[in-house]
Backbone bond lengths (Angstrom), bond angles and torsions (degrees), N, CA, C in turn:
res aa  C-N    CA-C-N  psi(-1)  N-CA   C-N-CA  omega(-1)  CA-C   N-CA-C  phi
1 M - - - 1.559 - - 1.561 107.55 -
2 A 1.269 114.92 129.09 1.492 118.35 177.30 1.505 108.79 -87.07
3 V 1.306 113.44 122.63 1.453 123.60 -177.67 1.457 111.69 -130.00
4 A 1.434 115.81 126.86 1.527 118.95 173.35 1.369 115.42 -71.33
5 E 1.312 113.53 151.13 1.497 122.38 -173.63 1.647 107.33 -104.91
6 L 1.362 114.20 137.95 1.407 118.97 176.21 1.533 110.50 -67.19
7 V 1.300 123.35 128.19 1.427 120.85 175.73 1.530 110.99 -119.42
8 L 1.315 120.22 -16.15 1.428 123.41 174.53 1.589 106.29 -146.40
9 D 1.404 110.57 117.20 1.386 117.26 172.64 1.639 115.79 -81.11
10 A 1.357 111.08 69.15 1.500 114.18 -164.82 1.451 109.24 -79.80
11 R 1.350 122.15 -18.49 1.475 121.62 179.73 1.545 110.72 54.59
12 A 1.278 113.88 34.02 1.545 117.12 179.29 1.497 111.54 -68.52
13 R 1.285 117.52 149.12 1.517 116.50 177.64 1.525 106.00 -76.21
14 L 1.345 117.59 -37.70 1.491 113.67 175.00 1.558 105.93 -153.71
15 A 1.328 115.65 84.93 1.452 124.15 174.48 1.515 107.59 -66.25
16 E 1.317 117.47 136.51 1.549 122.17 -179.21 1.482 107.80 -155.86
17 C 1.323 109.16 172.48 1.527 123.94 173.43 1.496 118.74 48.03
18 P 1.334 121.28 53.01 1.406 118.41 -179.25 1.544 107.51 -65.35
19 C 1.338 115.33 146.10 1.453 124.35 -175.87 1.466 110.17 -144.86
20 W 1.350 119.71 113.53 1.373 123.65 -174.30 1.536 112.62 -84.46
21 D 1.306 120.69 133.67 1.494 129.21 179.77 1.523 103.29 -108.13
22 S 1.322 116.99 106.37 1.492 117.82 179.88 1.437 112.65 -82.12
23 V 1.267 119.41 -13.07 1.502 120.98 174.34 1.476 109.91 -72.56
24 D 1.316 119.74 -52.34 1.451 123.75 -175.31 1.464 112.47 -100.40
25 A 1.370 119.65 4.26 1.421 125.67 177.98 1.564 115.28 52.07
26 L 1.369 111.57 45.33 1.517 122.29 -178.15 1.447 109.17 -122.99
27 L 1.341 113.97 146.02 1.359 122.40 171.25 1.542 114.88 -101.96
28 Y 1.312 117.58 107.99 1.503 122.22 -176.07 1.560 103.86 -80.53
29 W 1.371 118.83 142.63 1.419 120.08 169.55 1.477 105.98 -157.83
30 I 1.362 113.05 165.71 1.494 121.10 176.55 1.449 115.21 -118.44
31 D 1.302 118.03 161.83 1.399 123.26 168.01 1.601 106.20 -117.66
32 I 1.290 113.98 101.26 1.458 118.58 -176.31 1.443 115.58 -52.19
33 E 1.386 119.19 -60.61 1.404 127.42 179.71 1.557 113.51 -67.06
34 G 1.342 110.95 -27.83 1.550 114.22 177.09 1.463 112.17 -83.42
35 R 1.333 118.46 -13.52 1.503 122.40 178.72 1.519 109.76 61.40
36 S 1.252 118.46 50.31 1.440 119.17 -178.94 1.545 111.62 -145.04
37 L 1.388 111.84 155.99 1.456 118.62 -177.35 1.469 108.37 -117.73
38 H 1.326 119.51 140.19 1.438 121.22 -169.00 1.578 109.06 -137.81
39 A 1.368 113.03 158.80 1.491 123.93 176.98 1.562 104.58 -130.83
40 F 1.214 121.57 117.44 1.493 127.36 176.90 1.489 111.90 -105.37
41 D 1.292 119.12 127.80 1.460 125.81 177.42 1.461 108.32 -103.36
42 P 1.355 118.64 110.41 1.404 117.02 -179.76 1.537 113.87 -75.85
43 A 1.328 119.87 -11.24 1.386 120.81 177.78 1.551 113.61 -68.35
44 D 1.301 115.83 -37.25 1.441 116.54 174.47 1.444 118.45 -124.56
45 G 1.364 112.85 9.58 1.504 115.85 176.77 1.409 116.03 77.87
46 A 1.363 119.54 0.09 1.480 120.49 -177.82 1.551 113.74 -80.06
47 D 1.291 116.57 138.35 1.460 120.68 178.01 1.536 107.83 -119.44
48 T 1.305 120.88 126.35 1.512 127.19 -171.55 1.524 103.99 -114.20
49 R 1.381 114.56 125.67 1.420 125.57 174.99 1.523 107.50 -77.93
50 L 1.288 121.30 102.24 1.478 120.56 -169.07 1.564 110.69 -82.11
51 A 1.379 117.34 -31.53 1.401 118.50 -174.03 1.522 110.54 -156.14
52 E 1.317 121.41 145.89 1.418 126.81 166.50 1.476 105.64 -98.63
53 L 1.356 119.06 129.06 1.418 125.36 -169.69 1.558 112.32 -102.57
54 A 1.270 117.47 145.35 1.511 120.93 -178.98 1.463 112.12 -76.16
55 S 1.347 119.27 -25.32 1.482 121.92 178.19 1.534 106.62 -141.89
56 K 1.350 114.14 168.76 1.477 116.33 -172.78 1.579 110.84 -66.79
57 P 1.335 114.25 133.15 1.457 116.82 176.42 1.567 109.02 -86.93
58 G 1.312 114.42 153.79 1.404 119.86 177.53 1.498 119.74 -113.96
59 T 1.386 110.22 -28.54 1.491 120.11 178.44 1.546 108.74 -156.90
60 V 1.313 113.95 160.78 1.495 123.21 169.77 1.527 109.32 -142.31
61 V 1.301 111.31 140.47 1.509 119.36 172.48 1.528 107.45 -137.65
62 K 1.269 113.76 155.98 1.533 118.54 172.08 1.450 114.35 -72.02
63 R 1.321 116.54 148.53 1.451 119.19 176.66 1.577 107.34 -101.51
64 A 1.311 116.21 138.49 1.479 123.21 175.26 1.627 109.17 -57.34
65 R 1.259 118.04 -32.84 1.430 123.72 -172.77 1.542 110.87 -92.13
66 G 1.328 116.18 2.51 1.443 121.61 178.85 1.487 112.06 108.61
67 G 1.343 116.26 150.20 1.480 119.08 -175.25 1.483 113.15 76.54
68 L 1.361 110.96 -162.04 1.471 117.59 -177.16 1.474 114.38 -130.70
69 L 1.240 121.90 156.99 1.461 124.12 169.91 1.501 106.06 -105.36
70 V 1.329 120.04 131.27 1.463 123.83 -179.54 1.585 109.44 -121.95
71 A 1.208 115.32 136.82 1.451 119.31 171.79 1.555 112.40 -98.22
72 L 1.279 114.62 114.58 1.508 118.06 -172.94 1.546 111.61 -108.17
73 A 1.211 119.58 171.98 1.495 122.62 -177.44 1.564 108.51 -63.35
74 D 1.313 117.75 -27.38 1.436 122.50 -174.43 1.623 110.63 -107.38
75 G 1.305 118.27 10.46 1.490 123.57 177.02 1.405 116.82 133.80
76 L 1.342 117.39 -177.21 1.403 124.29 177.56 1.471 113.64 -82.51
77 A 1.293 118.44 146.11 1.494 122.44 -176.35 1.483 111.71 -146.48
78 F 1.385 116.68 149.37 1.409 122.34 168.66 1.547 111.55 -87.70
79 A 1.246 124.21 141.33 1.433 126.81 179.42 1.541 108.52 -124.35
80 D 1.377 116.57 132.06 1.429 124.11 173.92 1.478 109.72 -87.69
81 T 1.320 119.43 121.29 1.466 120.11 -175.66 1.550 114.32 -79.69
82 V 1.381 116.83 -10.63 1.336 123.77 172.50 1.523 119.14 -87.14
83 S 1.337 109.28 -56.21 1.524 118.22 177.60 1.497 117.45 -80.98
84 G 1.428 112.37 -24.18 1.513 118.71 -178.07 1.520 108.14 80.21
85 S 1.354 120.62 11.19 1.424 120.53 -179.62 1.561 109.17 -78.10
86 V 1.277 113.22 146.42 1.608 116.66 -178.39 1.445 103.81 -126.68
87 R 1.404 117.90 131.46 1.429 123.79 -179.81 1.454 108.81 -117.13
88 L 1.354 116.85 112.41 1.486 116.51 179.44 1.481 115.17 -68.36
89 L 1.315 121.71 145.22 1.469 123.37 -175.80 1.518 112.13 -109.77
90 F 1.305 117.34 -59.88 1.468 120.26 179.28 1.584 107.08 -168.91
91 D 1.267 107.20 163.24 1.538 120.19 176.57 1.396 111.34 -125.67
92 P 1.316 115.93 118.21 1.532 119.46 -173.81 1.525 110.18 -80.47
93 E 1.307 119.97 -11.94 1.476 124.80 -177.58 1.573 113.20 -125.20
94 P 1.303 115.21 55.65 1.538 117.97 178.22 1.517 111.50 -61.73
95 D 1.339 117.73 -25.35 1.452 123.90 -178.08 1.581 113.69 -82.80
96 K 1.376 113.57 -1.30 1.419 116.35 -178.18 1.563 109.07 -126.62
97 P 1.435 119.97 71.88 1.385 118.14 -174.24 1.523 114.63 -63.51
98 G 1.299 119.77 -16.48 1.416 125.14 177.35 1.454 117.96 -78.99
99 N 1.297 111.30 -7.03 1.494 117.30 -179.94 1.515 112.22 -92.89
100 R 1.344 116.37 159.56 1.445 121.16 168.06 1.550 111.02 -143.01
101 F 1.373 117.80 161.00 1.418 116.76 174.54 1.488 109.75 -73.02
102 N 1.366 116.87 154.21 1.450 120.28 170.43 1.549 107.79 -132.55
103 D 1.257 123.86 -131.28 1.486 125.81 -159.87 1.530 105.38 -72.25
104 G 1.415 113.26 155.04 1.492 121.93 177.50 1.458 108.18 -165.74
105 K 1.400 111.39 159.50 1.527 123.85 -179.37 1.476 108.97 -151.49
106 C 1.285 116.71 161.76 1.452 122.36 177.43 1.546 110.16 -103.19
107 D 1.397 118.03 139.52 1.432 121.40 -179.71 1.636 102.05 -83.01
108 A 1.373 111.02 -176.44 1.446 119.57 -176.76 1.445 113.53 -61.04
109 R 1.305 122.70 -23.94 1.439 125.27 177.12 1.538 114.74 -92.31
110 G 1.246 115.87 8.25 1.398 123.38 176.65 1.555 117.95 73.54
111 R 1.364 110.76 21.34 1.517 115.92 168.45 1.480 111.47 -85.85
112 L 1.360 113.71 140.99 1.410 118.76 -176.79 1.579 110.71 -91.34
113 W 1.374 119.45 128.51 1.392 126.60 177.72 1.508 102.75 -105.50
114 V 1.255 121.89 120.09 1.536 122.38 -176.96 1.475 107.57 -148.76
115 G 1.257 117.16 142.53 1.512 128.09 -174.05 1.462 111.47 -109.50
116 T 1.268 111.69 167.90 1.553 123.14 -179.97 1.632 103.80 -130.00
117 M 1.400 107.74 161.02 1.461 116.40 178.49 1.550 104.13 -156.76
118 A 1.347 116.30 167.18 1.395 126.92 175.25 1.562 104.35 -77.85
119 D 1.338 118.51 131.56 1.404 126.25 -177.71 1.577 105.72 -62.02
120 S 1.260 120.78 -22.68 1.433 126.54 -179.55 1.482 110.80 -79.71
121 C 1.372 116.72 -12.71 1.455 118.35 -174.20 1.548 113.82 70.61
122 E 1.281 114.44 13.96 1.522 117.90 -178.16 1.494 113.36 -114.22
123 G 1.253 115.99 157.30 1.484 121.75 173.80 1.543 112.88 73.95
124 R 1.260 117.11 -166.20 1.449 124.30 -176.97 1.553 108.70 -133.77
125 E 1.334 116.12 54.96 1.505 121.82 -173.99 1.530 110.79 -95.42
126 G 1.406 114.38 1.97 1.539 113.50 -169.54 1.580 106.99 -92.19
127 S 1.262 113.95 168.95 1.569 125.01 -179.90 1.561 110.03 -141.50
128 L 1.264 112.42 162.01 1.506 117.46 174.39 1.508 106.04 -114.38
129 Y 1.317 116.02 132.28 1.525 119.20 -173.84 1.520 106.21 -121.74
130 R 1.383 115.27 155.67 1.414 123.05 170.88 1.487 107.29 -121.98
131 V 1.366 113.47 120.31 1.499 122.47 -178.44 1.509 111.20 -106.37
132 G 1.331 115.14 122.90 1.471 116.99 -176.13 1.561 110.05 -88.95
133 P 1.372 113.09 165.93 1.505 117.75 -178.45 1.577 108.71 -55.25
134 D 1.324 116.48 -28.97 1.515 116.78 -178.55 1.591 113.13 -83.17
135 L 1.382 110.65 9.08 1.495 119.26 178.95 1.681 109.42 75.58
136 S 1.275 114.76 14.41 1.475 111.93 176.87 1.615 104.51 -78.47
137 C 1.317 111.61 148.11 1.529 119.86 -169.79 1.485 109.30 -129.75
138 E 1.257 117.43 118.27 1.493 124.41 179.51 1.559 111.93 -121.30
139 R 1.361 115.74 128.54 1.401 118.12 173.62 1.577 109.56 -77.47
140 T 1.303 113.77 125.91 1.477 117.86 -177.78 1.546 115.34 -108.59
141 L 1.345 115.45 -12.10 1.439 122.58 -173.90 1.578 109.87 -159.56
142 D 1.296 117.99 124.89 1.474 114.32 172.34 1.482 110.22 -123.18
143 G 1.323 120.32 -171.45 1.356 126.82 -177.70 1.631 110.22 67.21
144 V 1.253 114.89 37.68 1.497 120.50 -172.71 1.639 105.53 -100.85
145 G 1.275 116.61 142.52 1.425 124.41 -179.32 1.458 108.26 -82.81
146 I 1.309 117.09 -78.46 1.506 125.71 174.80 1.512 112.04 -123.36
147 S 1.240 118.18 93.25 1.503 123.97 -179.22 1.515 106.03 -61.53
148 N 1.347 111.63 123.82 1.447 116.83 -179.35 1.500 113.53 -136.40
149 G 1.381 114.17 -133.53 1.581 119.42 -168.94 1.436 112.45 -45.79
150 L 1.360 111.39 144.33 1.507 121.69 177.32 1.553 105.89 -133.68
151 G 1.352 115.99 156.58 1.486 118.77 173.56 1.502 108.94 179.52
152 W 1.324 119.30 166.79 1.398 127.22 -175.96 1.559 110.35 -127.96
153 S 1.287 116.91 146.09 1.459 123.77 172.47 1.514 111.50 -61.57
154 P 1.262 123.84 155.62 1.444 122.28 -176.51 1.545 112.03 -63.29
155 D 1.314 117.76 -24.89 1.468 119.78 178.62 1.551 112.50 -92.81
156 G 1.238 115.88 8.40 1.414 123.81 177.65 1.414 121.12 63.00
157 R 1.391 117.91 12.58 1.506 121.69 -173.44 1.535 110.60 -92.61
158 T 1.397 117.51 -16.07 1.462 120.90 -179.23 1.493 112.90 -125.84
159 M 1.267 113.43 134.76 1.542 118.92 171.56 1.463 108.89 -110.46
160 Y 1.379 112.95 136.09 1.517 122.73 -179.78 1.551 107.32 -103.52
161 F 1.270 116.63 144.78 1.476 121.34 -178.09 1.505 106.13 -149.56
162 I 1.443 111.18 141.61 1.481 122.00 177.44 1.514 108.74 -116.23
163 D 1.343 113.42 125.34 1.453 120.30 166.35 1.602 104.28 -109.22
164 T 1.219 116.67 97.26 1.485 123.34 -168.18 1.484 117.54 -39.76
165 P 1.443 117.17 -48.19 1.480 117.45 -179.13 1.526 118.43 -62.29
166 T 1.380 114.92 -18.07 1.439 118.81 -179.40 1.501 110.41 -77.84
167 G 1.356 117.16 -19.56 1.474 117.89 -178.63 1.469 117.54 74.68
168 R 1.384 116.09 18.24 1.421 120.54 -172.92 1.511 113.77 -142.30
169 V 1.396 117.12 167.95 1.397 122.41 169.33 1.605 105.72 -108.29
170 D 1.366 114.98 130.30 1.407 120.31 177.77 1.545 113.49 -104.61
171 A 1.255 120.37 150.21 1.416 120.69 177.51 1.621 108.85 -116.62
172 F 1.347 116.84 150.67 1.465 122.34 172.56 1.465 108.28 -126.71
173 D 1.332 122.09 149.37 1.437 125.00 162.73 1.526 107.24 -66.30
174 F 1.336 122.05 132.43 1.421 124.49 -174.45 1.456 112.27 -119.08
175 D 1.296 116.30 121.14 1.507 120.16 173.90 1.456 107.47 -96.29
176 E 1.402 115.89 107.91 1.410 120.22 -174.15 1.582 114.78 -68.38
177 E 1.408 115.67 -31.00 1.321 122.84 -178.68 1.603 114.36 -68.06
178 E 1.303 110.73 -43.87 1.400 122.96 -179.88 1.571 114.06 -87.96
179 G 1.272 113.88 -27.06 1.589 121.89 178.63 1.593 99.37 70.29
180 S 1.402 117.55 50.36 1.345 118.13 175.47 1.550 111.57 -123.47
181 V 1.347 117.68 156.12 1.502 119.55 174.93 1.504 112.10 -123.00
182 S 1.429 115.72 153.81 1.373 120.51 177.83 1.529 105.92 -156.16
183 G 1.362 112.51 175.63 1.547 119.39 169.41 1.492 112.47 61.00
184 R 1.431 118.27 45.06 1.416 121.15 177.84 1.521 117.80 -56.41
185 R 1.274 122.75 132.32 1.472 125.72 177.85 1.436 112.19 -155.99
186 M 1.348 117.39 151.46 1.452 121.75 178.15 1.438 111.00 -74.51
187 V 1.311 119.90 140.17 1.489 124.39 171.99 1.507 114.67 -118.71
188 V 1.363 114.91 -29.90 1.538 121.75 178.67 1.470 108.03 -131.57
189 E 1.236 115.76 134.74 1.519 125.17 169.01 1.498 109.38 -117.73
190 V 1.331 115.94 112.18 1.506 119.76 -179.36 1.508 110.71 -80.74
191 P 1.314 114.64 124.75 1.504 116.92 179.62 1.433 110.04 -58.27
192 R 1.396 120.15 142.58 1.366 125.43 -178.54 1.518 115.21 -56.54
193 G 1.216 118.78 -32.72 1.494 125.18 -178.67 1.582 113.59 -73.76
194 M 1.317 113.14 -11.48 1.505 119.50 178.47 1.490 114.99 -89.51
195 G 1.299 116.77 -11.23 1.484 116.57 -174.88 1.423 107.46 106.84
196 S 1.360 114.84 -176.37 1.495 123.98 -177.00 1.574 111.76 -105.64
197 P 1.345 114.10 135.41 1.506 114.67 179.59 1.459 111.00 -64.64
198 D 1.379 114.15 134.42 1.469 116.82 178.78 1.583 109.74 -126.43
199 G 1.288 123.83 -112.27 1.392 122.20 -179.75 1.557 111.94 -73.78
200 M 1.384 114.68 164.37 1.443 115.60 -177.20 1.525 111.52 -154.12
201 T 1.336 114.37 156.55 1.387 120.93 172.82 1.536 111.01 -140.13
202 V 1.383 117.20 164.14 1.490 119.41 -175.05 1.519 106.71 -123.73
203 D 1.344 116.63 134.78 1.420 118.94 -179.12 1.513 112.69 -93.86
204 E 1.309 118.74 172.48 1.440 122.17 -179.29 1.470 118.13 -57.92
205 E 1.281 116.64 -20.29 1.438 120.58 175.23 1.518 111.88 -89.89
206 G 1.300 119.23 0.42 1.424 121.26 -179.97 1.504 116.12 86.59
207 M 1.328 118.59 6.28 1.468 123.87 177.95 1.636 113.82 -78.68
208 L 1.182 117.10 149.87 1.395 120.75 -171.84 1.597 107.54 -104.68
209 W 1.363 113.29 128.42 1.462 120.32 179.70 1.463 106.81 -109.63
210 V 1.308 120.39 110.09 1.500 129.68 -172.35 1.464 114.45 -108.30
211 A 1.306 121.19 116.62 1.405 124.41 169.79 1.488 110.90 -63.80
212 L 1.352 115.70 136.71 1.467 117.48 -175.16 1.625 108.65 -115.84
213 W 1.333 111.38 102.12 1.490 118.89 -178.35 1.589 106.35 -65.34
214 M 1.257 116.51 132.12 1.410 125.72 -177.56 1.595 112.86 61.92
215 G 1.325 110.62 21.40 1.547 118.21 -175.17 1.507 110.81 -121.12
216 R 1.325 121.92 4.42 1.415 126.99 175.36 1.562 110.11 48.68
217 G 1.349 116.40 50.38 1.447 115.67 176.91 1.494 120.76 163.87
218 V 1.241 118.90 -176.12 1.484 122.76 -178.37 1.483 107.96 -128.26
219 G 1.271 121.36 128.97 1.426 125.02 -179.76 1.597 112.42 -100.86
220 R 1.307 116.19 141.70 1.548 118.47 171.83 1.457 106.52 -105.95
221 W 1.340 114.58 124.45 1.504 124.00 -178.10 1.489 112.16 -118.25
222 D 1.272 115.56 145.51 1.483 121.53 171.45 1.538 106.96 -94.16
223 P 1.468 116.55 108.97 1.430 115.68 -177.92 1.541 113.75 -67.48
224 G 1.310 121.15 -15.95 1.463 122.81 173.70 1.471 116.62 -68.45
225 T 1.328 115.09 -32.33 1.506 121.12 -174.96 1.504 109.92 -116.18
226 G 1.283 121.76 -20.76 1.414 123.82 -171.66 1.471 114.74 79.66
227 R 1.403 117.84 8.73 1.406 123.52 -168.51 1.539 110.63 -88.36
228 L 1.390 121.07 136.71 1.417 122.86 174.80 1.498 108.62 -76.52
229 L 1.269 121.02 123.08 1.479 126.97 177.58 1.469 114.85 -89.36
230 E 1.229 120.29 -36.99 1.435 123.66 -172.97 1.537 109.38 -166.27
231 K 1.290 114.23 149.89 1.496 119.95 173.26 1.558 109.16 -128.97
232 I 1.319 109.34 128.42 1.499 116.53 179.21 1.570 106.95 -99.59
233 D 1.313 115.17 124.85 1.470 118.90 179.96 1.532 113.40 -81.34
234 V 1.301 114.98 134.79 1.456 119.76 176.03 1.534 108.24 -122.85
235 P 1.283 119.21 133.73 1.521 122.34 -178.97 1.509 112.07 -78.40
236 A 1.279 113.79 47.61 1.464 117.12 173.25 1.582 104.66 -156.03
237 A 1.306 114.95 126.64 1.502 116.43 -178.15 1.462 119.18 -63.68
238 R 1.387 112.87 -35.90 1.477 118.80 -179.96 1.441 111.56 -89.00
239 T 1.336 121.15 72.96 1.393 128.45 175.48 1.560 108.31 -80.34
240 S 1.325 115.36 123.38 1.463 117.41 -162.55 1.546 113.03 -107.32
241 S 1.259 116.64 -41.87 1.514 122.56 -173.58 1.498 113.59 -162.90
242 C 1.312 117.67 173.46 1.394 123.36 -177.94 1.565 113.29 -161.24
243 C 1.235 116.14 150.17 1.528 120.92 171.39 1.553 110.19 -152.58
244 F 1.252 116.67 165.35 1.448 125.95 179.33 1.560 107.53 -94.96
245 G 1.342 110.69 135.46 1.475 117.81 179.21 1.511 110.04 -152.33
246 G 1.410 115.98 -167.78 1.360 122.18 -174.07 1.433 111.29 90.94
247 P 1.336 117.31 159.66 1.490 124.05 -179.34 1.641 115.16 -50.54
248 G 1.361 109.16 -32.93 1.560 110.60 177.65 1.473 110.25 -107.50
249 L 1.303 119.18 20.97 1.553 122.50 -175.61 1.538 109.32 41.14
250 D 1.392 115.91 41.50 1.485 117.08 -175.07 1.563 105.73 -120.49
251 T 1.169 120.57 14.47 1.589 124.09 174.91 1.510 108.57 -117.34
252 L 1.330 114.01 124.22 1.491 124.93 177.67 1.498 105.59 -87.40
253 Y 1.412 117.78 111.69 1.428 120.30 176.44 1.568 105.64 -95.10
254 I 1.342 113.09 141.71 1.445 119.24 -173.91 1.508 111.36 -132.17
255 T 1.356 115.29 132.83 1.470 117.69 179.97 1.450 110.12 -107.92
256 T 1.337 114.13 150.45 1.474 120.72 -179.27 1.478 112.16 -134.66
257 A 1.388 117.07 173.72 1.529 118.02 175.43 1.497 110.64 -129.82
258 A 1.276 114.62 158.96 1.499 124.65 179.79 1.523 106.95 -104.29
259 A 1.261 118.93 147.84 1.474 121.43 176.50 1.587 106.64 -75.45
260 G 1.323 118.48 -30.44 1.428 118.76 178.50 1.590 105.30 -148.00
261 S 1.404 113.33 -164.38 1.425 111.58 -176.16 1.572 115.27 -69.55
262 E 1.382 115.30 -20.97 1.388 115.10 -176.90 1.594 110.35 -105.08
263 G 1.380 116.26 -1.15 1.414 116.05 -177.48 1.450 116.64 87.19
264 P 1.321 124.68 153.93 1.423 122.41 177.06 1.482 113.79 -64.01
265 E 1.278 117.34 150.84 1.439 125.17 176.52 1.490 112.49 -48.15
266 G 1.323 118.71 128.94 1.470 122.51 -177.61 1.511 114.62 78.47
267 Q 1.341 116.28 6.96 1.430 117.55 178.43 1.556 106.00 -136.46
268 P 1.330 120.09 71.08 1.394 126.19 -176.90 1.524 117.17 -66.53
269 C 1.383 110.44 -14.48 1.461 111.33 -178.53 1.575 109.88 -109.69
270 A 1.303 116.57 14.27 1.484 121.87 179.14 1.557 105.74 -62.75
271 G 1.282 117.08 137.84 1.450 124.40 -178.37 1.510 111.02 95.26
272 G 1.411 117.03 1.49 1.436 120.82 -175.83 1.541 112.28 -92.37
273 I 1.315 116.92 173.53 1.437 121.92 171.67 1.494 110.32 -103.97
274 F 1.313 120.53 128.73 1.407 126.15 -176.89 1.471 110.10 -113.13
275 A 1.399 117.52 161.65 1.504 122.81 177.50 1.536 107.54 -137.36
276 Y 1.347 116.57 148.04 1.392 123.93 175.44 1.493 108.29 -144.04
277 R 1.330 121.26 136.76 1.462 127.86 176.84 1.438 112.68 -106.69
278 P 1.300 116.13 98.28 1.573 115.79 173.45 1.429 109.43 -83.72
279 G 1.368 114.09 106.53 1.372 122.39 -175.54 1.540 118.30 -48.10
280 G 1.299 117.78 122.82 1.470 122.14 177.43 1.512 115.26 86.29
281 I 1.312 113.58 1.12 1.551 117.95 -177.38 1.602 107.61 -111.86
282 R 1.276 113.59 135.64 1.509 116.60 176.98 1.578 107.80 -124.63
283 G 1.224 113.40 164.83 1.508 122.68 174.04 1.496 109.08 -107.83
284 A 1.297 112.87 -178.68 1.434 121.04 -179.08 1.544 110.05 -99.65
285 E 1.315 116.10 155.16 1.518 120.00 171.79 1.505 110.91 -58.07
286 S 1.345 115.07 140.40 1.455 119.99 169.08 1.565 109.60 -73.09
287 V 1.319 114.19 130.55 1.489 116.49 179.68 1.472 111.31 -89.02
288 P 1.332 122.57 125.99 1.428 123.50 179.96 1.546 108.89 -77.78
289 F 1.375 116.27 156.46 1.425 124.62 178.90 1.507 106.81 -69.76
290 A 1.294 111.75 124.39 1.438 120.50 -178.49 1.585 123.60 -63.86
291 G 1.345 111.12 -12.81 1.482 119.32 -177.75 1.490 114.52 -90.02
């Protein structure tokens, strides 16, 4: 049985959006409910709280110009990793105060794709946005329940997207030059008994690694056939997201959430960061935001 190992007993209320920085060999991650931004160093096991945030963060990505780009409940912001200062940029949904940003990633050109959701987790008030290096922001999809996992095929021609309440992973034809999507279709349907699809990453073979909220694990699916290839067990029911990292991009880092400060009964490590090394499988570099 493949089981992930605890590498950081973070006890986060809702750890999410792990993002590997190959330059500094750090794993950035956020605690949504704890409203904090972190950097974990696997080399010495140290975790640094980079910033306390005024509202709930939904995602974090590195900036090519230095620092980080963070999506908050009240808009996008730049964060300085040295001073911890956060500068709010803009909010594309000022007319939807009940919404907040959730998961996001950058495509090969350094454009940020990031989605929103109702903080109540109800309805379909969310949207998916594309944010350019010049901070232009365009809505590409609306009517979204809980905008979640994103990823691209190794050839860059397909974009994958999770709207959690649908219980599936959808694919779009992706035009890298234009940054446009079309031809939406389902490629993976997660069985109800496995939990709900949450965060996601894509490996170098083009397989999808999907975190299973209330499913105690991460599943690896073939988007070409929709077949489950492997499931990694995680000793925390609320498995939230994952990404590849480490010097060889061969370690899968997994974030989880705790129900409360002590975690659910029987899950003392809930809210921790876990790691799993799937022998012979690597992920792709995280692309920084180009702006």
